[in-house]
N, C-alpha and C positions, 0 to 999 in steps of 0.2 A: 361432574362436569369434566369435561373434556381438559381445562387447563390444568386440574386436580391432578387428571388421569395422566396427563403428560409429565407433571413435574414430581409428584408424589408415589407413583406404581408402575411397575416393571411387569412386562407380560414372560417375563421367564428368558428372554436373550439379553447377549450383551454384547458388545461389539468395543477390540480393545486397542486401544491406538497409544501411543508414545504418549508421556506425561501426564496423562490422565490415568491411564489404566482402562477398567473395566466400567463402559458407561453403557447404562440401562437401556433396552430398544423399547420402544412402544410399537404398535401399530402402524398409526402415522407414520411414525419417525421413518419405519423401515421401508413405508411404500417411497417415499421420498430419496431416501440414497441407496437404494436399487433400481429410479429408474436411469433411464439409459442417458436422459440431459444431465442427470447430477452426477453419476460415473463418468463420463468424457471427462469431470475433472482428474480422477486419476491420473490423466496423461499430463495434467498442466504442472509443473512443478512449482513450489512456493518463492523458490530464489533466483531464479529464469540460469542466469552464467554463475553463480557461488558455487554450483559443483564445480567447477574448472579450478575453484581455490579451495574448496572443503569438497573432499570425493563425497561423504558423508550427505549433503543437502540434496538429496532427492526427491525429497518428501515432497507431498503434491497439495494441492488446493482443497481434497477430497478429504483427506486426515484434518486438516489446518479448520474447514467449515464445519466438521462435528466436533473439532474441541470446542468454537464458538458455539455453536447452540450448548453443550455444556456448560461453559460458566455461566453464560445466559439464564440458564435452568438452574445452576448454585443461587446468580444474585435473587430472582425473582422467589427463589424460595425462602432468600433472605426476608425481602420485600413482605411476603404472606405468614409469616411465624414470628420475626420479632416484633414486641410490643412499640418499641422504638417508631421502628419502621411501620408499623401500621398506626400511628395517631400523627404521624408525618403528613399522610395522604389527605390530598381532597377530592373535592368532583370532579375536577379537571383534571386531575396527577392522579389517577386512582391504578391500581395492579388487580383487577379486576378480571373476570374469566376470559372476556373478550382479549382485552390488552395484551393478556400473558398470552393467549394465542398467536398473535401478529406478533409481538417481540421472539418469540420463540423461534417460528417461522421464518421470520427475515434474518436471526441470527443464523439459523442454516443455511439459507439463501442467499447470503449477502454477495460471497461471491461465485454466482452462479453462471455470469456474465464472462467470466473472465475467458480468456484465450490465449495461446503459447506469446509469453515475454511481453502481456500486456501494460505492464507498470512500465516497461522500459519504453515501448513503442509511445506513453498516454502522455510521456514528459513531453515529446517533443513529437505530436503526430503527423505523419509526411503527408504532403499536401498534393494535388493533381487539379491543374486548372483551377485553382483557387477554392477546391473543395477538400474537406479531409478524408483522408481514404478510410479512415477505421473510426469508431465510438469509441469512448469510455467503455471500462467494462460494466459499470452502473447503467448506462445506458443500455445497455443489452439483455438485463436479466429479465423484462418482458420478453426477449424473445426466444428464450430456453425456456424462460416459466410456462409459455404457451405452443413449444415447438411440439409437433404431432408426432407420433411416432405408431406404425401399423398396429392394429390390436390394444394396443392398452394406453390408459388415458393419460393427457396431460399433466404437468405437475398443476397446472389451476385447477384443472377437475379434481384431483388431490387435496389439495388446498381447500376448495368449496366441500367436499364430501366425508374428506376425514379428520380435516384439521377445523372447521366449520369458520374459516373464515374469507373473507373476499380477495382475491388474487391481487386487485387491483391496489388496498392497503396496504399487504404485501409489500408490492410493486413501488408504490410512491416513499412507503419507509427505506428502504432499501436503495432510493434515486436520493433522499433528501427531501423530495417535496411531502412529506408528510403534514398532514396537520390535524394530529390526532394528539399531540404535545410528546411524543414521546421520540423525535428524528435525532434528536443530540444523544439517545442512549446507545446507539448504535455505532455512530461515529466520533471520538472526543478523549480525552485526557486518560478517561476513564473507562472507556470503552472494551469488550469481551474480547473481539479482534485483536486489541494490541494486546492484551493480556497472554493471548494463545501465540501469537507467533513470534515475539519475543522471546520465549521460553522454547516451544517447538523449534527455532530458528537454530538458538543458539544449543540445543540439545543435538541437532542433528547435523550442526560445524563442527560439533564438539569443543567449543569456546566458553570460557568459565565465567562469564561475565552476564548469561539471562536467567540469573538466579532471583527469582521475585516471591515475596510470601503471599501467595494469591490466596490462602485460606483464610488470613488474616486481615487481607484489603478488602474482602469482600464481606467479612463479617462488620468492619469499618460501614457499609453503606447503608446511607439511608436515602428517605426523596429529598428532593428540593423544588417542590410545587413552584416556587413563584420563579426560580430559571429554568422549569422546566427539564430537570437533568439529576443525576444522583450527586448528595455530596458525602462527606466524610465524617465520622468521629474524631476525636484526638488521635486513637488505637490505628489509624489508618493512616496514617503521616510518614511512618518510618517504612511502611509495604509501598507505598506511593514513591515516594524516594527511590527506593529501590529498582521500579518499575520506569520513573525517570532517566534515572543513571544507567540501567540496563539497554533503555532506545540507544543513548549516547553513544555506549560503548561496542553496540551490534554497529550502530552509522559506522563508527570509526573502524570497525577491524572487519565487518561482515559487508552491508550494505554500499560503503562507501569502496571497497576495497578496490586498487588502482586495477587489477585484473580486470573484474566484474564490470568494473565502471567503463575500460577501455572495450572488451568486448560489444558490452551495449552501445557506444557510441559508434561501433563499426557498424553495427546492427540498422541504427536508426539512421546512418548517411546510406548504407545498402538500399536499405527503404524508398529515402528519398528521391533515390537518384532512379531506381526504378521505375519508381511512380513518376516524375520528371519527365523521361525516357521514354515514356508509356514502352518501355518494355513489357510489361506485363499492364491489362487492366487494370482499376481500381475495385470493380467485382469479382475480378479473380483471384485478388490478392486477399479481401474480403474473404471469400469461398477457402481460403486455404489457411488462413488462420484462426477464421473462427469455426471451422469444420475437424481443426488438426489436435493432435498432441504436439509436445515440443521436441521429440524425438525423430519426428519428422517433417515438420514445417521446413527445417531448413534446406533437407536435402529434398524435397519436392519443389522448393523455391530455384534450386540449384537446376534440377529438369526442368522448369518451367523456362531457365533462360539461357539454359548450355547451348542451343540451337545459335543464339545469336552470336558466338563468339565475342561476346561484346567483354572488355577490359574489369569492368565490373564482378565477372566470373572469380578474379583473382582476388576481391576484398572478399567475398562470399566463400571461396576456398579457407582464406585468413582464418574467418570467423570457425570453421569446422572443424578444421585440423590444430586450432587453438594455437595460432601466429598470431600472439599479440602487439597491436600496435603499443608501443609505450611513451610516458610521459615525457614530453621535449621541452614545455614552459609551462610552470604555476602561477598565478595569479590571484592575490584574494583580491575580491570585489568588493570588496568596503574601502571608504574614505580616512575613517577614522577610527578611534578604539569605542568610541558612542553607536558605531554600526551603519553609519551613512550612508547608503549601499552607493556604487561607483555603476550608474545606470549602463553605461557602454556595455560592459560585461553581462550583465543580467538582460537585454536586449536581441543578445546572441539566441538565446534559447525560445525566445516569442517568434523571430524572423526566421523563419526556414532557409527565405532564397538568400537574404547577405549571409546569414551562414554558409549555405553551399557554395555562393559566389567570393567569400573569402577563402575558401579553403582551395579552391581553384587557382584562386591568384597568388596565393602562399606557392603552391605546386610550381604555378606559368615561374614565379619569382626563382625559385631552387631550381629548375629547368635552367634557367638562365643563365645565374651564377656558378651551377655546379657543373654543366654542362650533361644534367640529367634526361631523364624521358618518361617523363612521372605523367600520369592520365586522369590526374586531379583529386583520385579519393583517396590518395596514401596518406593526406594529411586530415587529422580531423580534429575540428572544435570539438570539445564535452565544456559547454558552455552551466554555468548553475540555474536554476527554478528559482523564482522567486516563490513556491510554494510552501506554504509552513510547514515545515516537516517535523518538527516539536511540539507543535497544538498549543502553541504560544499563546493565541488568542485565547482560545478554550480554558486556557489554565487561568487566565488571569480572571474567569468567571467562578471558576471551581469556590465553594465557600466548606466551610467546616461549621459542622453542628456540636458546641460546646458541651461535654457530658462532666467535665470534671468542675470541683468549686472555683480554683483558681481563674478559671477563664470568664465564670460569671460577670464579671466587669465588662468586657469584650460588649456584649452581647450587649449589656444597659446602653455603652456608650453607644453604643453604631442601631440603637432601637430596631434591632433584629433576633429573631431568633440564631440565626448564622451570621458566620464571622467569613471574610474572606480569607483563602488560603493564605495570599501574604499578609494580609494586616494582623495574621495571628502570629506572625514571627517567632514561629515554633520551628522554621527548615531554612536551609541554607539555598532549597531549589523554589526561589522565587520564581515569579514569570521575568524578573531583568537575568535571573542568573542562566535562565534555559534562552535565553533570546545570546546569550554568549556563546550559548553551546552551537545556536545555529549560524551564527557569525564562525566559532571555528572551522566547521564541518564544512560549509559551502567554500567551494572553490575553482577557480574558470583555468582549465588545463588544456593545451595544447597536445595534443595526441598524432604519432606517425610512426610510422615503419621503422622498427628497427635500425634500418641501416639509415636511415634520416634523420635520426637524433640530432646527431654532432655536427648536420648541416643546420639544422635548425637554430641549437644552442650558438653556434657561431655565426649565428644570422639574428640574434634575439633582438637586437637592435630596430633594423631597418623593420621586423614583423612586426612587434609591438606598436611601430609605427603604423603599418598597416592596417592594424588590428581597431587601433583606435580614431579610427576614419570613418 
C-alpha cells in the first residue's frame, strides 16, 4: 500500500531541516518538493516583516510545509500502530490507506497557495471598485496545484499518478470544504501546522518561548470519531498547555511585535491606496504578488509606481528602508473584564473605506492645527480583527479520553467514553482562560510617522472623538 510506503519506509534519501532533523524521503514526496510550484515557497518568508526585528526569521514556507508533513506522518503512525488509537476508530473515521494518503498530501500542500505577505494582506484585503484585489491563500491552492510548467507534470498529475489520490480531494481538505470527515485535522487546536510553526518560528527568532513537548503530545493522540477530530489522553494535557502558552508568548513577543505590526499596517494602507487610486490595476497587483518572492515584490511595486511621482512613493520607501511608523494611541477594544467587544474599534477592520477616510481626516486635522502638509497616508489605523487567534471555539470542543482509574467516574457521569477538556478540571488552560489571552492580545492602535507622534498625543481627545463617529 502506498500509505504504508509513505509512512514507514524510506528510499534512502533524507532532507535535513531545522527542528526535526533528518526527514526520510519517498519518491512521491520528492516529486512534489522538487516541483517549481512548490519550490516557489522558498522565496516566501514564514514571518513577513518579523525579520526586521529578529534577523534570523528568514525561514520560509518551504521548510514549514515539509515540517507539517513530517508531523502528520508521526500522527498517522500513531493512529496505525497504537492499540488504543486503532480500537477507537470507526467506519466513518478510519485512518485507512486512502485517508492517510490524502491527509499526508494535504499537510504537505496546505500552504501551496501562499504569496508574499499573504497573512498581512488577508487581514484587510484591499478593495478596488467593490471587489477584493487578492484571494485568501487557501483559495489559491488549486491554482498552483494545477499550474502548468513546460515539460513536467502538474502537481495534480503527481497526486493522481504517484500519491494515488484525487487532486480535488486534497484541495477540498485544504480549503476546509472537505466532506470526508477529516477537515478538522488540518486546522484546529491540535493541528500539525501550529505545532510546526510555533517551534520553528521560536527557533529562528531565537526566542525561548516556543518549546513544546511534541513527541509526548503526539503520543497522547487518539481518534474522536463523534467530533471527527483528535482527542488526547491525560498524558497530553501538560504538552498541550505548553503549546497554548507558547502561542500566547509568540503572539505577544513576535507575531504582534509593534515593529512588524506597524510595517504590516503600512503595507496594507499602501496597497489599498494603490488599488483605490488605480495606480496599478488589480490584475497587475495579483500577478506581481502571486508570482513573486518576498525580496522582490516591494521593489517591483516601486518600479510599477515610480513614474507616477505619487506621494505614496514615500510610504513605500519607508517600508523598504525600515522607517517604521510609531504607536501614538492605543485603545483596548473591549468594554469590560468579561470581554464584551466595543464594536466601533473592530468595525475599522472590516470597513476599508471608513478606515482610509478616517486616516485622511486625521491628517487634515493635523494639517490645520499644526500647519503641516500631510498627504493622508502618514497616519495609519491598525485595528484588531474578530478572527479567533487562539482557537477558542475549537478548544471548547476538545475532549480527553480517560485512561487513568481516578477519571473513570467522569466518563460514567457524562455517559460517554470522552470528557470535555474543560470539564476534566485538570488544567488552568480552559477555554475561558484562553479567551482572556485573546482579550489581552488584541489592541486598537493609531500609528504615525515618528515626527507626528507628539502631535497625535497632544490631540488625543479630539482624535478619539473623531474615531468614535
